[in-house]
Each structure stands twice: as C-alpha cells, then as structure tokens.
C-alpha positions as CSV (number, residue, x, y, z in Angstrom):
1,M,15.5,12.3,-3.7
2,N,13.6,11.5,-0.3
3,K,12.3,7.8,0.1
4,R,8.8,7.5,1.6
5,V,7.3,4.7,3.1
6,H,5.2,2.9,0.6
7,Y,1.7,2.1,1.4
8,Q,-0.5,0.1,-0.2
9,P,-4.6,0.2,0.6
10,N,-5.0,-3.4,-0.2
11,L,-2.3,-4.8,1.7
12,I,-2.8,-6.3,4.7
13,Y,-0.6,-6.5,7.5
14,S,1.2,-9.8,9.0
15,D,1.3,-10.5,13.0
16,G,3.9,-8.6,14.7
17,T,3.5,-5.6,12.7
18,Q,3.4,-2.1,14.5
19,V,1.1,-0.1,14.2
20,V,-0.7,3.3,15.4
21,T,-4.7,3.7,16.2
22,V,-6.1,6.8,14.1
23,R,-9.0,6.8,17.4
24,D,-9.2,6.9,20.6
25,I,-9.8,3.2,22.1
26,I,-13.0,3.6,24.4
27,G,-12.9,0.9,27.8
28,P,-15.9,-0.6,29.1
29,N,-16.7,2.4,31.3
30,G,-16.9,4.7,28.5
31,R,-13.7,6.4,29.3
32,T,-10.5,6.5,27.0
33,Q,-8.4,3.6,27.4
34,H,-5.9,4.3,24.9
35,P,-5.8,7.6,23.0
36,R,-5.4,8.1,19.5
37,G,-1.8,7.7,18.3
38,S,-1.0,4.8,20.5
39,V,1.0,2.5,19.7
40,G,0.2,-1.5,19.5
41,V,1.4,-4.9,17.6
42,V,-1.0,-6.6,15.1
43,V,-1.2,-10.4,17.0
44,R,-3.8,-11.6,14.3
45,A,-4.6,-10.7,10.9
46,P,-7.9,-10.7,9.4
47,R,-8.5,-12.8,6.5
48,D,-9.6,-9.9,4.2
49,L,-10.0,-6.1,4.8
50,D,-13.8,-6.4,5.5
51,H,-12.8,-8.0,8.7
52,S,-10.8,-6.5,11.9
53,Y,-7.2,-7.1,13.2
54,R,-6.6,-7.7,16.7
55,V,-4.3,-5.3,18.5
56,K,-2.4,-5.7,21.4
57,F,-0.9,-2.4,23.3
58,P,1.5,-2.5,25.8
59,D,-0.5,-2.9,29.4
60,G,-2.0,-5.9,27.5
61,V,-5.4,-5.1,26.3
62,E,-6.0,-6.6,23.0
63,V,-9.2,-4.6,20.9
64,A,-10.6,-5.2,17.6
65,L,-9.5,-2.5,14.9
66,K,-10.7,-2.4,11.5
67,A,-7.9,-1.1,8.8
68,D,-9.3,2.3,8.5
69,E,-8.8,2.6,12.3
70,L,-4.9,2.1,12.1
71,T,-1.5,3.0,10.3
72,L,1.6,1.9,9.8
73,L,3.9,3.1,12.6
74,A,7.1,3.6,10.0
75,Q,4.1,5.7,7.9
76,Y,2.7,7.5,11.1
77,K,6.1,9.0,11.9
78,E,7.0,9.8,8.5
79,G,4.3,12.1,8.4
80,E,5.1,14.7,5.2
81,I,8.3,14.0,5.1
82,G,9.5,13.5,1.7
83,N,5.5,13.9,0.2
84,S,6.6,15.0,-2.7
85,E,2.8,16.2,-3.8
86,I,2.9,19.1,-1.5
87,N,5.6,20.4,-3.6
88,A,3.5,19.2,-6.7
89,N,1.0,21.0,-5.9
90,R,2.5,24.4,-5.1
91,S,4.4,24.8,-8.1
92,D,3.8,24.7,-11.7
93,L,6.3,22.1,-12.4
94,F,5.1,21.1,-16.2
95,S,6.5,24.8,-16.7
96,R,10.1,23.6,-16.2
97,V,10.1,21.2,-18.9
98,I,13.7,21.1,-20.3
99,F,13.4,18.4,-23.4
100,K,9.9,17.1,-25.0
101,C,9.9,14.6,-27.6
102,I,7.5,12.3,-29.1
103,I,8.2,8.7,-28.3
104,G,6.1,5.2,-29.2
105,S,4.4,4.1,-32.5
106,R,4.7,7.6,-33.7
107,A,8.4,8.0,-33.7
108,F,9.2,3.9,-34.7
109,S,7.0,4.7,-37.6
110,L,4.4,2.0,-36.5
111,E,1.4,4.3,-35.6
112,D,-2.4,3.8,-37.2
113,E,-5.5,5.6,-37.1
114,Q,-5.8,4.1,-33.3
115,S,-2.3,5.1,-32.1
116,D,-1.9,8.0,-29.2
117,T,1.0,10.6,-29.1
118,D,3.2,9.8,-26.5
119,Y,5.3,12.8,-25.1
120,R,8.4,12.1,-22.8
121,G,11.0,14.3,-21.3
122,I,12.4,16.0,-18.5
123,Y,11.8,18.5,-15.8
124,L,14.5,20.4,-13.6
125,P,12.7,21.3,-10.4
126,P,13.4,24.6,-8.7
127,A,16.6,24.1,-6.1
128,D,14.1,25.5,-3.2
129,L,11.7,22.6,-3.9
130,Q,14.5,20.1,-4.6
131,W,16.4,21.2,-1.4
132,S,13.2,21.2,0.5
133,L,11.7,18.6,3.5
134,Y,9.3,17.7,0.9
135,G,11.3,16.6,-2.3
136,V,10.0,16.7,-6.0
137,P,8.2,13.9,-7.8
138,E,10.6,11.3,-9.5
139,Q,7.9,11.9,-12.6
140,L,5.0,14.3,-13.8
141,D,2.3,12.4,-15.5
142,C,-0.6,13.7,-17.2
143,H,-2.8,11.3,-18.6
144,E,-5.1,13.4,-20.5
145,T,-2.2,14.4,-23.0
146,Q,0.0,11.5,-22.8
147,E,2.4,13.5,-21.1
148,T,5.4,11.8,-19.0
149,Y,8.6,14.2,-17.5
150,W,11.3,12.6,-15.6
151,E,12.9,14.6,-12.9
152,L,16.3,15.2,-14.2
153,Q,18.4,13.1,-11.9
154,K,16.0,9.9,-12.4
155,F,16.3,10.4,-16.2
156,L,19.7,10.2,-15.9
157,V,20.1,7.3,-13.9
158,L,17.6,5.2,-16.3
159,A,19.7,6.1,-18.9
160,L,23.0,4.7,-17.4
161,K,21.2,1.6,-16.7
162,A,20.4,1.8,-20.1
163,N,16.4,1.9,-20.1
164,P,15.4,1.8,-23.9
165,N,12.1,4.1,-23.0
166,V,15.1,6.7,-22.1
167,L,17.7,6.1,-24.9
168,E,14.8,6.3,-27.2
169,C,14.1,10.2,-26.0
170,L,17.5,11.0,-26.6
171,Y,17.6,9.6,-30.2
172,T,14.1,10.5,-31.4
173,P,13.9,12.7,-34.3
174,L,10.5,14.2,-33.1
175,V,11.9,16.9,-30.4
176,E,9.1,19.2,-29.6
177,H,10.8,21.6,-27.3
178,V,14.5,22.2,-25.9
179,T,16.0,24.5,-24.3
180,P,19.9,25.1,-23.9
181,L,20.3,22.7,-20.7
182,G,18.4,19.9,-22.7
183,Q,20.4,20.2,-25.7
184,E,23.7,20.1,-23.7
185,L,22.4,16.4,-22.7
186,L,21.4,15.9,-26.3
187,D,25.3,16.7,-27.2
188,M,26.4,14.4,-25.5
189,R,24.0,11.4,-25.4
190,D,26.3,8.6,-26.7
191,I,27.9,8.3,-23.1
192,F,24.6,6.0,-22.2
193,L,25.3,3.9,-25.2
194,T,27.3,1.0,-23.3
195,R,27.5,-3.1,-23.3
196,V,24.7,-2.9,-20.8
197,V,22.1,-2.6,-23.2
198,Y,22.8,-6.3,-23.9
199,Q,22.0,-7.1,-20.6
200,T,18.7,-4.6,-20.1
201,Y,17.0,-5.4,-23.8
202,N,17.9,-9.1,-23.7
203,G,16.8,-9.8,-20.4
204,Y,13.3,-7.6,-20.7
205,V,12.2,-9.5,-23.8
206,M,13.6,-13.0,-22.6
207,S,11.2,-12.6,-19.6
208,Q,8.4,-11.0,-21.0
209,F,8.4,-14.1,-24.0
210,K,8.2,-16.1,-20.9
211,K,5.0,-14.7,-19.4
212,M,3.5,-14.8,-22.8
213,Q,4.3,-18.4,-23.2
214,T,2.4,-19.0,-20.1
215,D,-0.7,-16.6,-21.4
216,I,-0.8,-18.8,-24.5
217,K,-0.7,-22.0,-22.7
218,N,-3.5,-20.9,-20.0
219,Q,-5.4,-18.4,-22.3
220,G,-4.7,-19.9,-26.1
221,K,-3.8,-15.9,-26.4
222,V,-1.2,-13.1,-26.5
223,K,-1.3,-9.4,-26.9
224,W,0.3,-9.0,-30.8
225,K,1.2,-5.0,-30.2
226,H,3.5,-6.2,-26.7
227,V,5.0,-8.9,-29.0
228,M,5.7,-6.4,-31.9
229,H,7.5,-4.0,-29.5
230,L,9.7,-6.6,-28.1
231,I,10.6,-7.5,-31.4
232,R,11.2,-4.3,-32.2
233,L,13.6,-3.6,-28.9
234,L,15.6,-6.6,-30.2
235,I,16.0,-5.2,-33.7
236,S,16.7,-1.9,-32.0
237,G,19.4,-3.7,-29.3
238,V,21.4,-5.2,-32.3
239,T,21.8,-1.9,-34.0
240,L,22.9,-0.5,-31.3
241,L,25.7,-2.6,-30.6
242,R,26.8,-2.7,-33.7
243,E,26.3,0.4,-34.9
244,G,26.8,2.8,-31.8
245,Y,23.5,4.7,-32.4
246,V,20.0,4.4,-31.4
247,V,17.7,4.0,-34.6
248,V,14.3,5.0,-33.3
249,D,12.2,4.4,-37.0
250,V,12.0,0.8,-37.9
251,G,12.4,1.4,-41.1
252,P,12.7,-1.7,-43.4
253,H,11.0,-4.1,-40.7
254,R,7.9,-1.7,-40.6
255,E,5.4,-4.1,-42.5
256,Q,6.9,-7.3,-40.9
257,L,6.2,-5.8,-37.5
258,L,2.8,-4.3,-38.5
259,A,1.9,-7.9,-39.7
260,I,2.9,-9.3,-36.1
261,K,0.8,-6.4,-34.4
262,R,-2.7,-7.3,-36.7
263,G,-1.8,-11.3,-35.4
264,E,-1.0,-12.2,-39.0
265,V,2.1,-14.1,-38.3
266,P,2.0,-17.8,-36.5
267,W,3.2,-17.6,-33.0
268,E,6.3,-20.1,-34.2
269,E,7.5,-18.0,-37.1
270,T,7.9,-15.2,-34.7
271,E,9.4,-17.0,-31.7
272,K,11.6,-18.2,-34.4
273,W,12.3,-14.8,-35.5
274,R,13.3,-13.7,-31.6
275,K,15.5,-16.5,-31.2
276,S,17.5,-15.5,-34.6
277,L,17.9,-12.0,-33.2
278,H,18.8,-13.2,-29.9
279,K,21.9,-14.9,-31.6
280,E,22.7,-11.7,-33.5
281,F,22.6,-10.0,-30.4
282,E,25.1,-12.3,-28.6
283,Q,27.2,-11.8,-31.6
284,A,26.8,-8.1,-31.9
285,L,27.8,-8.0,-28.1
286,E,31.3,-9.9,-28.6
287,Q,31.9,-7.5,-31.5
288,T,30.4,-4.0,-30.6
289,R,33.1,-1.2,-29.8
290,L,30.8,0.5,-27.2
291,P,32.4,0.6,-23.6
292,A,31.4,-1.8,-20.8
293,R,29.8,0.8,-18.4
294,P,28.5,4.5,-19.4
295,D,30.4,7.3,-18.3
296,Y,29.2,8.3,-14.8
297,E,32.1,11.0,-14.0
298,T,30.3,13.2,-17.1
299,A,27.0,12.8,-16.5
300,N,27.5,13.6,-13.1
301,H,29.2,16.7,-13.7
302,Y,26.5,17.6,-16.1
303,L,23.7,17.3,-12.8
304,I,25.9,19.3,-10.7
305,K,25.8,21.8,-13.2
306,A,22.2,21.5,-14.2
307,R,21.6,21.6,-9.8
308,R,23.5,24.6,-9.6
309,L,21.5,26.4,-12.6
310,A,18.3,25.4,-11.0
311,T,19.3,28.3,-8.3
312,Q,18.2,31.1,-11.1
313,E,14.9,32.0,-11.6
314,K,15.4,31.6,-15.3
315,L,14.3,27.9,-16.4
316,P,18.0,27.0,-17.9
C-alpha cells in the first residue's frame, strides 16, 4: 500500500526545512516577487505556531510567513498520490467486509453495564481501487458503532507479528459475519501462532507497567482497567504457548481480574501476580512446541488468491 508523507498540523518545521509557499509573495512595489508555489528554506523557526517563520528564497530574499502560508516541499510534490481517502469516499468499503467479530470485554467475559461492544474485522477492497494511484485505507473506522476493519494485507502483517488484538479476532467465539474467503482464513489461523507471541506480549506489558509505575510516582494513581487487561494479556500469552491456542474468555480468572478493574487489589499484589506470570511465560517459552516463526508462504499464497478474487464484482 502507498505510504504518504505524514503531516502533523502542530509540528514546527526546523531550520533548513524546504517549504513551498501557498500564496504569492508581494514585494515592496506591490508586484509579485515570488509566485505561489515558490520553494524556500526555513532560516528561523517560530517558538510557536502563533508566530511566523523566516523563509529565505534562492535570490536571497527573506520573508515572514505564517504556518498556513506554506507547506512541506515533500508534501507539496506528493499531491494526491497515495491519498486513500479519495477512494474511500468514492466507494462503500464497509460493504467489502469479509469477516466481522466481537472482541474486547464482551468476548473476554469481563463486561459490565458500561461496556461497549467492540466490532473488529477485515475488508477486501476491489482490485481497481487497490491498484489505483490513490490506494486504499489500511483501516476503516466507524466510531459511532465501535467498528474497525483492517485491510486484508494489513491484518495479515499484524497477525504474522503476533499482534494480540488481531489474534483475538481470529479466535473469538463471537463471530458476526464471515464470507467463504474469511472462513478460509479462520481455518488456517494456527499458522500465525509462534514463539513471537512471547516477545510481542511480554514486551508490551513490560513497557506499559513501566509507564504505570511512573504514573503512580508522579500522580499516585493508575487506570485499573488497563492494568486488568495487561494481566489478562499475560495469562493469554502463557496459555497460548502452552496449549497452542488463543483462549479469549478469561474463565476462572474472571473475578480476580474484575477486582483489579474495580481497584480492589493493592498495587503490590497486582505486581506480584504480574511478575509471577512473566516467570510462567518464560517457562512456557522454553517448553512450547510452537515454531519460531509463522508460515509466511501460506499467508502470502492466501493474500495473492484474495487479490485475484478481488477482481470479481462479487465479494468472495
């Protein structure tokens, strides 16, 4: 998929950045000194976006320009190339969903009266949009209905990297909709289960707990719901390495996890459980029968087949 230059509206360009004017630069005599589209270099960046840049042009002229009067040269040259929103607005890509499921608290059996229903899944864009100059979005979102659908290739790449959200999609018992092509992916889901799970799950949990320890030190509190899901993730990872299967429902751990969510478990006790799970995770890694790496070729063949089927008008 096409990769566009990422533009951050609050970013301040540093000195030496090449920029393009989006208005004419008028000289002291009232005549156009540099037409719209001229290239210059930032020679002095402002301290904030309420102030102006100092931009120098090839003839040595320097002018003050506000942030909305210039743009990055790389972004200007790119234009609409790879702008997937163009295709997204031209076609109802939500009608191309080949797999839809429920994950999150309801799938884990950790829901309460405030819990949302989180829908996730995969969409397969029509071939002509996929091949076009503009490309297609890697992800479709509908915030009103809590729906997110990954483009098929993006989903496969995440699954090959053992992304927990994606793996849980493949193993959740709450499947809302699946086409034959989507079912074919479910039938081969075990190709994504590898020892990479240890690095992905363990590394994420460790980094998040480190941030939480900083929050406790600086603010004296943490988000207990997040703590609960991190502990759940460790439990899931241990089970995955031991049994070769993603268990979504938390089962016997439900009440203890909900107690953490409610803030009823002291931090020290939660930390003790976390460290114990990390140790179990390491032991499970030593004993697991899962392969070191996923089956890239099978995933690749499936993607190529899907791309060919996407040339047909009917959703496979």
